[in-house]
C-alpha positions as CSV (number, residue, x, y, z in Angstrom):
1,X,-127.2,78.8,69.6
2,X,-125.3,80.8,72.2
3,X,-125.7,78.9,75.5
4,X,-124.6,75.5,76.8
5,X,-128.3,74.7,77.6
6,X,-129.4,75.2,74.0
7,X,-126.7,72.9,72.6
8,X,-127.6,70.2,75.1
9,X,-131.3,70.5,74.3
10,X,-130.8,70.6,70.5
11,X,-128.5,67.6,70.3
12,X,-130.4,65.8,73.0
13,X,-133.4,65.9,70.6
14,X,-131.7,65.6,67.2
15,X,-128.9,63.2,68.1
16,X,-130.5,61.5,71.1
17,X,-129.0,58.0,70.6
18,X,-125.5,59.1,69.5
19,X,-122.7,58.6,72.0
20,X,-121.6,61.7,73.7
21,X,-119.1,60.3,76.3
22,X,-117.4,57.1,77.2
23,X,-115.8,56.5,80.6
24,X,-113.4,53.5,80.1
25,X,-112.8,52.6,83.8
26,X,-116.5,52.1,84.5
27,X,-117.4,51.0,81.0
28,X,-120.2,53.6,81.1
29,X,-121.4,55.2,77.9
30,X,-123.6,58.3,77.8
31,X,-125.7,59.4,74.9
32,X,-126.8,63.0,74.1
33,X,-130.2,62.0,75.4
34,X,-128.5,61.0,78.7
35,X,-126.7,64.4,78.8
36,X,-130.0,66.2,78.2
37,X,-131.9,64.2,80.8
38,X,-129.2,64.5,83.4
39,X,-128.9,68.3,82.9
40,X,-132.6,68.6,83.4
41,X,-132.4,66.5,86.6
42,X,-129.6,68.6,87.9
43,X,-131.6,71.8,87.4
44,X,-134.7,70.1,89.0
45,X,-132.7,69.1,92.1
46,X,-131.0,72.5,92.4
47,X,-134.4,74.2,92.1
48,X,-135.8,71.9,94.8
49,X,-132.8,72.8,97.1
50,X,-133.6,76.5,96.6
51,X,-130.3,77.2,94.9
52,X,-130.5,80.6,93.3
53,X,-129.7,81.2,89.6
54,X,-126.1,82.2,89.1
55,X,-125.2,80.6,92.4
56,X,-121.7,79.0,92.6
57,X,-121.6,75.2,92.5
58,X,-118.2,73.4,92.8
59,X,-116.8,70.0,92.2
60,X,-113.8,68.2,93.6
61,X,-113.3,65.0,91.5
62,X,-111.1,63.4,88.9
63,X,-112.2,63.1,85.3
64,X,-115.1,60.8,84.5
65,X,-118.6,60.6,83.0
66,X,-120.4,62.1,86.0
67,X,-117.8,64.8,86.5
68,X,-118.3,65.9,82.9
69,X,-122.1,65.7,83.3
70,X,-122.0,68.0,86.3
71,X,-119.6,70.4,84.6
72,X,-122.0,71.0,81.7
73,X,-125.3,70.3,83.6
74,X,-124.7,72.9,86.2
75,X,-124.1,75.5,83.5
76,X,-127.1,74.4,81.6
77,X,-129.1,74.8,84.9
78,X,-128.3,78.5,85.0
79,X,-125.8,78.1,87.9
80,X,-122.0,78.8,87.8
81,X,-119.7,75.8,87.9
82,X,-116.5,76.2,90.0
83,X,-114.0,73.4,89.2
84,X,-111.7,72.8,92.1
85,X,-108.1,71.8,91.3
86,X,-107.6,68.4,92.9
87,X,-103.8,68.7,93.1
88,X,-103.6,72.2,94.5
89,X,-102.4,72.8,98.0
90,X,-104.7,73.4,100.8
91,X,-104.0,77.1,101.1
92,X,-105.0,77.7,97.5
93,X,-108.1,75.4,97.6
94,X,-109.3,77.1,100.8
95,X,-109.0,80.5,99.2
96,X,-110.9,79.4,96.1
97,X,-113.7,77.8,98.2
98,X,-114.1,80.9,100.3
99,X,-113.5,83.6,97.7
100,X,-115.8,82.1,95.1
101,X,-118.9,82.0,97.4
102,X,-119.4,78.4,96.5
103,X,-122.4,77.0,98.4
104,X,-122.4,73.4,97.1
105,X,-119.6,71.1,96.4
106,X,-119.9,67.7,94.6
107,X,-117.0,65.5,95.8
108,X,-115.8,62.1,94.9
109,X,-115.2,59.6,97.8
110,X,-111.5,59.8,97.0
111,X,-111.4,63.5,98.0
112,X,-113.9,63.5,100.8
113,X,-111.3,63.6,103.5
114,X,-109.4,66.4,101.8
115,X,-112.6,68.5,101.5
116,X,-113.6,67.9,105.1
117,X,-110.3,69.5,106.3
118,X,-110.8,72.4,103.9
119,X,-114.3,73.1,105.1
120,X,-112.9,73.7,108.6
121,X,-111.3,76.8,107.3
122,X,-114.4,78.2,105.6
123,X,-116.5,80.6,107.8
124,X,-119.8,79.6,106.3
125,X,-121.7,76.4,105.7
126,X,-121.2,74.6,102.4
127,X,-123.5,71.8,101.3
128,X,-121.5,68.6,100.4
129,X,-122.9,66.1,97.9
130,X,-121.0,62.9,97.3
131,X,-120.4,62.0,93.6
132,X,-120.4,58.2,92.9
133,X,-118.4,57.3,89.8
134,X,-121.1,54.8,88.7
135,X,-124.4,56.3,90.0
136,X,-123.7,60.0,90.1
137,X,-124.7,62.4,92.9
138,X,-125.9,61.0,96.2
139,X,-128.7,63.5,96.8
140,X,-129.7,64.2,100.4
141,X,-133.4,63.6,99.9
142,X,-135.8,61.6,97.7
143,X,-137.3,63.4,94.7
144,X,-139.2,62.8,91.6
145,X,-136.9,62.9,88.6
146,X,-137.2,66.2,86.8
147,X,-138.9,66.3,83.5
148,X,-138.2,68.5,80.5
149,X,-141.2,70.5,81.6
150,X,-139.7,71.0,85.0
151,X,-136.4,72.2,83.5
152,X,-138.3,74.8,81.4
153,X,-139.7,76.4,84.5
154,X,-138.1,79.7,85.6
155,X,-135.6,81.8,83.6
156,X,-133.3,80.1,81.2
157,X,-129.6,81.0,81.0
158,X,-128.8,83.7,78.4
159,X,-125.6,84.3,76.4
160,X,-124.3,87.0,78.7
161,X,-125.0,85.0,81.9
162,X,-122.1,83.7,83.9
163,X,-121.4,80.0,83.3
164,X,-117.9,79.1,84.6
165,X,-115.7,80.5,87.4
166,X,-112.2,79.2,86.9
167,X,-109.3,80.2,89.1
168,X,-105.9,80.9,87.5
169,X,-102.6,81.8,89.1
170,X,-101.6,85.4,88.5
171,X,-98.6,87.5,89.3
172,X,-99.6,87.7,92.9
173,X,-99.8,84.9,95.4
174,X,-103.4,83.9,95.4
175,X,-105.3,82.8,92.2
176,X,-107.8,85.1,90.4
177,X,-111.2,83.9,89.4
178,X,-112.0,84.3,85.7
179,X,-115.8,84.6,85.1
180,X,-116.7,83.2,81.7
181,X,-120.2,83.7,80.2
182,X,-122.2,81.2,78.1
183,X,-121.2,83.2,75.1
184,X,-117.5,82.8,76.0
185,X,-117.9,79.0,76.5
186,X,-119.7,78.5,73.2
187,X,-117.2,80.8,71.4
188,X,-114.2,79.0,72.9
189,X,-115.6,75.6,71.9
190,X,-116.5,76.8,68.5
191,X,-112.9,78.1,68.0
192,X,-111.6,74.6,68.6
193,X,-114.1,73.1,66.3
194,X,-113.5,75.4,63.4
195,X,-109.7,75.7,64.0
196,X,-109.3,71.9,63.9
197,X,-112.1,71.2,61.4
198,X,-114.0,69.0,63.8
199,X,-117.3,67.3,62.9
200,X,-119.8,65.0,64.5
201,X,-117.7,62.1,63.3
202,X,-114.7,63.1,65.5
203,X,-114.0,61.6,68.9
204,X,-111.6,63.2,71.3
205,X,-109.5,61.4,73.9
206,X,-109.6,63.7,77.0
207,X,-106.5,63.0,79.3
208,X,-106.2,66.5,80.7
209,X,-108.2,67.3,83.9
210,X,-111.3,69.3,83.3
211,X,-110.6,71.5,86.3
212,X,-108.1,73.2,83.9
213,X,-109.2,75.3,80.9
214,X,-107.6,72.9,78.4
215,X,-109.6,69.8,79.4
216,X,-112.7,71.8,80.2
217,X,-112.9,73.7,76.9
218,X,-111.0,71.8,74.3
219,X,-112.1,68.3,75.0
220,X,-115.5,68.8,76.6
221,X,-117.0,72.0,75.2
222,X,-115.7,71.5,71.7
223,X,-117.2,68.0,71.2
224,X,-120.5,69.4,72.5
225,X,-120.4,72.2,69.9
226,X,-119.6,69.8,67.0
227,X,-122.0,67.1,68.1
228,X,-119.0,64.7,68.4
229,X,-118.0,62.5,71.3
230,X,-115.2,62.1,73.9
231,X,-113.5,59.3,75.7
232,X,-112.6,60.3,79.2
233,X,-110.4,58.1,81.4
234,X,-110.0,59.2,85.1
235,X,-106.5,60.5,84.4
236,X,-103.6,60.3,82.0
237,X,-101.6,57.2,81.7
238,X,-98.8,56.8,79.1
239,X,-99.3,53.0,79.0
240,X,-103.0,53.3,78.1
241,X,-102.9,56.4,75.7
242,X,-102.5,54.5,72.4
243,X,-104.6,51.5,73.5
244,X,-107.5,53.8,74.3
245,X,-107.2,55.5,70.9
246,X,-107.2,52.1,69.2
247,X,-110.1,50.6,71.2
248,X,-112.4,53.6,70.9
249,X,-111.3,54.9,67.5
250,X,-110.4,58.3,68.8
251,X,-109.6,60.8,66.0
252,X,-107.7,63.4,68.1
253,X,-106.3,64.3,71.5
254,X,-105.3,67.5,73.2
255,X,-102.1,67.1,75.3
256,X,-99.2,69.1,76.6
257,X,-95.5,68.9,76.0
258,X,-94.8,66.9,79.1
259,X,-97.2,64.2,78.0
260,X,-95.6,64.3,74.5
261,X,-92.3,63.6,76.1
262,X,-93.7,60.7,78.1
263,X,-95.3,59.1,75.0
264,X,-92.1,59.5,73.0
265,X,-90.0,57.9,75.8
266,X,-92.1,54.7,75.7
267,X,-92.8,54.6,71.9
268,X,-90.6,51.5,71.4
269,X,-92.6,49.6,74.0
270,X,-95.9,50.1,72.3
271,X,-97.4,47.2,70.3
272,X,-98.3,49.4,67.4
273,X,-96.7,50.0,64.0
274,X,-97.0,53.7,64.1
275,X,-97.8,55.3,60.8
276,X,-99.1,52.0,59.3
277,X,-101.1,50.3,62.0
278,X,-104.8,49.9,61.0
279,X,-105.8,50.1,64.6
280,X,-104.7,53.7,64.7
281,X,-105.8,54.7,61.2
282,X,-108.7,56.8,62.7
283,X,-106.3,59.1,64.6
284,X,-106.0,62.3,62.6
285,X,-103.8,64.6,64.8
286,X,-102.5,65.6,68.2
287,X,-102.9,69.1,69.7
288,X,-100.3,70.7,71.9
289,X,-101.0,73.7,74.2
290,X,-100.4,75.1,77.7
291,X,-96.6,75.3,77.4
292,X,-94.0,75.9,74.6
293,X,-93.4,72.9,72.4
294,X,-89.7,72.7,71.4
295,X,-89.3,72.4,67.6
296,X,-87.1,69.3,68.0
297,X,-89.9,67.6,70.0
298,X,-92.5,68.5,67.4
299,X,-90.3,66.9,64.7
300,X,-89.7,63.8,66.8
301,X,-93.4,63.3,67.4
302,X,-94.3,63.5,63.7
303,X,-91.4,61.2,62.8
304,X,-92.2,58.6,65.4
305,X,-96.0,58.6,65.4
306,X,-96.6,59.6,61.8
307,X,-99.5,62.1,62.5
308,X,-99.5,65.9,62.7
309,X,-99.0,67.7,66.0
310,X,-100.8,71.0,65.9
311,X,-99.4,73.7,68.2
312,X,-101.8,76.1,69.7
313,X,-102.2,78.9,72.3
314,X,-105.0,79.1,74.9
315,X,-105.6,80.9,78.2
316,X,-108.1,80.6,81.0
317,X,-109.3,84.1,80.4
318,X,-110.0,83.4,76.7
319,X,-112.0,80.2,77.2
320,X,-109.2,78.2,75.6
321,X,-108.0,78.6,72.0
322,X,-106.5,82.0,71.0
323,X,-104.4,80.8,68.1
324,X,-103.7,77.6,66.2
325,X,-101.6,76.3,63.4
326,X,-103.8,75.3,60.4
327,X,-104.7,71.7,59.8
328,X,-103.0,70.0,56.8
329,X,-102.6,70.9,54.0
330,X,-102.4,74.3,55.6
331,X,-99.0,75.7,56.5
332,X,-97.7,74.8,60.0
333,X,-94.8,76.9,61.3
334,X,-92.7,75.1,63.9
335,X,-92.0,77.4,66.8
336,X,-95.2,79.3,66.3
337,X,-98.6,78.9,68.0
338,X,-100.3,79.7,64.7
339,X,-102.8,82.2,63.5
340,X,-105.5,84.0,65.5
341,X,-108.7,81.9,65.3
342,X,-112.1,83.1,66.4
343,X,-110.7,86.3,67.9
344,X,-108.2,89.1,67.1
345,X,-104.6,89.3,68.2
346,X,-102.4,92.3,68.2
347,X,-99.0,93.2,69.7
348,X,-98.9,96.3,71.8
349,X,-96.1,98.4,73.4
350,X,-96.0,99.6,77.0
351,X,-98.3,102.5,76.0
352,X,-100.9,100.3,74.4
353,X,-100.0,101.2,70.9
354,X,-99.9,98.5,68.2
355,X,-96.4,97.3,67.3
356,X,-95.3,96.9,63.7
357,X,-95.0,93.4,62.2
358,X,-92.0,91.5,63.5
359,X,-91.6,93.7,66.6
360,X,-92.0,92.1,70.0
361,X,-94.5,93.4,72.5
362,X,-97.3,92.3,74.8
363,X,-100.0,90.0,73.3
364,X,-103.5,91.5,73.4
365,X,-106.7,89.7,72.4
366,X,-110.2,90.8,71.6
367,X,-113.2,88.5,70.9
368,X,-116.4,86.9,72.2
369,X,-114.3,84.2,74.0
370,X,-113.0,86.7,76.6
371,X,-113.7,86.6,80.3
372,X,-116.2,89.1,81.6
373,X,-114.2,90.0,84.6
374,X,-112.1,88.7,87.5
375,X,-114.5,87.7,90.3
376,X,-114.6,90.3,93.1
377,X,-111.4,91.9,91.8
378,X,-112.2,95.1,89.9
379,X,-108.6,96.3,90.1
380,X,-107.3,93.3,88.3
381,X,-110.1,93.5,85.7
382,X,-109.4,97.2,85.0
383,X,-105.6,96.5,84.6
384,X,-106.2,93.6,82.3
385,X,-108.2,95.5,79.6
386,X,-107.2,98.4,77.4
387,X,-110.0,99.7,75.0
388,X,-111.7,96.3,75.0
389,X,-108.5,94.3,74.4
390,X,-107.3,91.8,77.0
391,X,-103.6,92.2,77.9
392,X,-102.2,88.7,78.4
393,X,-99.0,89.7,80.1
394,X,-97.1,87.5,77.6
395,X,-94.6,88.8,75.0
396,X,-94.8,87.8,71.4
397,X,-94.5,88.9,67.7
398,X,-96.5,88.5,64.6
399,X,-94.7,87.6,61.3
400,X,-95.7,88.8,57.8
401,X,-98.2,85.9,57.5
402,X,-99.9,86.7,60.8
403,X,-98.4,83.7,62.7
404,X,-97.8,84.3,66.4
405,X,-94.5,83.6,68.0
406,X,-94.2,83.7,71.8
407,X,-91.0,85.4,72.8
408,X,-91.2,85.6,76.6
409,X,-93.3,86.3,79.6
410,X,-94.1,89.8,80.9
411,X,-95.3,88.3,84.1
412,X,-93.2,86.2,86.4
413,X,-95.3,83.2,86.1
414,X,-93.7,79.8,86.2
415,X,-95.3,77.3,83.7
416,X,-94.6,73.8,84.7
417,X,-96.1,71.1,82.5
418,X,-98.9,73.5,81.4
419,X,-99.7,74.6,85.0
420,X,-99.4,78.3,85.9
421,X,-97.6,78.8,89.2
422,X,-97.3,82.2,90.8
423,X,-93.8,82.6,92.4
424,X,-95.1,84.7,95.2
425,X,-97.4,81.9,96.4
426,X,-94.3,79.9,97.1
427,X,-92.4,82.9,98.5
428,X,-95.1,83.5,101.1
429,X,-94.8,79.9,102.4
430,X,-91.0,80.0,102.6
431,X,-91.2,83.3,104.6
432,X,-93.3,81.4,107.3
433,X,-90.1,79.6,108.4
434,X,-88.2,81.5,111.2
435,X,-84.9,80.7,109.5
436,X,-85.7,82.4,106.2
437,X,-84.6,86.0,105.7
438,X,-85.1,86.3,102.0
439,X,-86.8,84.0,99.5
440,X,-87.7,84.0,95.8
441,X,-89.2,81.2,93.7
442,X,-88.4,81.1,90.0
443,X,-88.7,78.8,87.0
444,X,-85.7,77.2,85.4
445,X,-85.6,75.4,82.1
446,X,-86.5,71.7,82.3
447,X,-86.5,69.1,79.5
448,X,-89.6,67.3,80.6
449,X,-91.8,70.1,82.1
450,X,-90.7,73.2,80.1
451,X,-89.9,74.8,83.4
452,X,-89.2,73.4,86.9
453,X,-89.8,75.3,90.2
454,X,-86.8,76.1,92.3
455,X,-86.3,78.7,95.1
456,X,-83.4,80.8,96.3
457,X,-83.2,81.4,100.0
458,X,-81.1,83.5,102.4
459,X,-81.0,82.2,105.9
460,X,-81.1,84.5,108.9
461,X,-77.8,84.7,110.8
462,X,-77.7,82.2,113.6
463,X,-80.6,80.1,112.2
464,X,-80.4,76.8,110.3
465,X,-82.9,74.9,108.2
466,X,-82.4,72.1,105.6
467,X,-83.4,72.0,102.0
468,X,-85.8,69.1,102.8
469,X,-87.4,71.0,105.6
470,X,-88.3,73.9,103.4
471,X,-89.5,71.6,100.5
472,X,-91.8,69.8,103.0
473,X,-93.1,73.1,104.2
474,X,-94.0,74.1,100.6
475,X,-95.5,70.7,99.7
476,X,-97.9,70.8,102.7
477,X,-99.0,74.4,101.8
478,X,-99.2,74.5,98.0
479,X,-99.0,70.8,96.9
480,X,-96.2,68.7,95.7
481,X,-96.7,69.8,92.0
482,X,-96.0,73.4,92.8
483,X,-93.4,73.0,95.5
484,X,-89.8,73.7,94.7
485,X,-87.8,70.7,93.5
486,X,-84.6,72.4,94.7
487,X,-83.8,75.0,97.3
488,X,-80.6,77.0,96.7
489,X,-79.1,78.7,99.7
490,X,-77.4,82.0,98.9
491,X,-75.6,84.8,100.8
492,X,-77.7,87.5,99.2
493,X,-80.3,87.8,96.5
494,X,-79.9,90.4,93.6
495,X,-82.0,93.5,94.1
496,X,-82.9,96.7,92.3
497,X,-82.5,100.3,93.5
498,X,-85.8,100.0,95.4
499,X,-84.7,96.9,97.2
500,X,-87.0,94.6,95.1
501,X,-85.6,91.2,94.5
502,X,-84.6,90.8,90.8
503,X,-86.2,87.4,90.4
504,X,-85.3,87.0,86.7
505,X,-81.6,87.2,87.5
506,X,-81.7,84.1,89.7
507,X,-81.6,81.4,87.0
508,X,-78.3,82.8,85.7
509,X,-76.8,82.8,89.1
510,X,-77.9,79.3,89.7
511,X,-76.4,78.1,86.4
512,X,-73.2,79.9,87.0
513,X,-72.8,78.2,90.4
514,X,-73.3,81.4,92.4
515,X,-75.9,79.8,94.5
516,X,-73.9,78.6,97.5
517,X,-73.4,80.3,100.9
518,X,-69.9,81.3,101.8
519,X,-68.3,78.8,104.1
């Protein structure tokens, strides 16, 4: 099977009464039969509305049963789902809505006001359908529920058809839209299933938002491919993480280093005897991705909680998993993101030639899980591929056993708690202020988030602006999560011969105290 639709139909028939998803806040439980029926109803409704095949359909909502149903159902209906990042700034969201050609947006009541303001910036009409957490979409007109026969009318999605359009920050200010086919979605889900030896008996706890590739692929697509199930709260809460695992007998969870730190910080407050508590006996492993996991934190997790933490690597453009450490009793190498799984990895030099074992270079990937292209961006697509290999822009090395170690970033991305943040996006906002002469955002090391966003600014002579004033400007434009947590005022920013700001020199200047203006 090579499309989302075929998996939904197959398990909807063969495992009809098995639980597919549990939404704890609403106490709702969905079976595979529910998933199949709802996917067919979504197709029927979209057909009635005259929505063309491969048309873009977005959603702006937190996690939940109906959000996941829409995510898979729209793909199964032969349309392209466009997840909208609920915590992104208005500038970014407006760009995604406009650039993606999204014609329909399903929105939860919580984000209805936000969407209304965004639509004022879009030069075309977008159909808005409210998404009720209990009852699902509030369709605009009455209709007979679609049957399986209705869903079979018209062309069915094929492996090469687009399924997901997910935007990711790049080295320029505005995000790029990665177009992933059904084949890529199925391959990405299968890579997780085989890499972690998942079966229909496994149940994931999904605490990462499914408008990001980790939540979307690892804990939604993978359970679909394995025939397993998923527990999906609205959002992550450190206080409910272990109780949810115990109550619903989850066997694994995909999290990020920031969440690992939160869970470790409150471990002594938990009412569980970790490593021996029967209520947690079902939990087999945790999975870490999206940001580097310090070796010391990995060791602390396994000592405190008594279960393995499997470090992995995944990208938006690769439909999630690229590499993973083996499951026990396989060899896990702390500091490594593991072995290539379901695709090929090689290290290349600046000329695209393969580097020898142990030598650092750019990480390149080839496999069925790769994106087809960047939406409406042929230049970025051409630059990203060399002879069928996708250039990640990250630096790494392979050891003698084939384990991949990340050694740095070729691009100037900031990765804060697993979220990719393009510095230029912040630069452009800072330059809007009349008092700013020069500006550069950069990531600095942070114990909790891996990196934290800061910015260095040179003020124009005779102009004044405060740190809080610039931080507020950024928060309003790109969202609080991406906005700089500190603004450092400097007399000058380091530059190369061409006058380009040498961004990567800034953290050293900040740490050395050379970040103050002369009095």
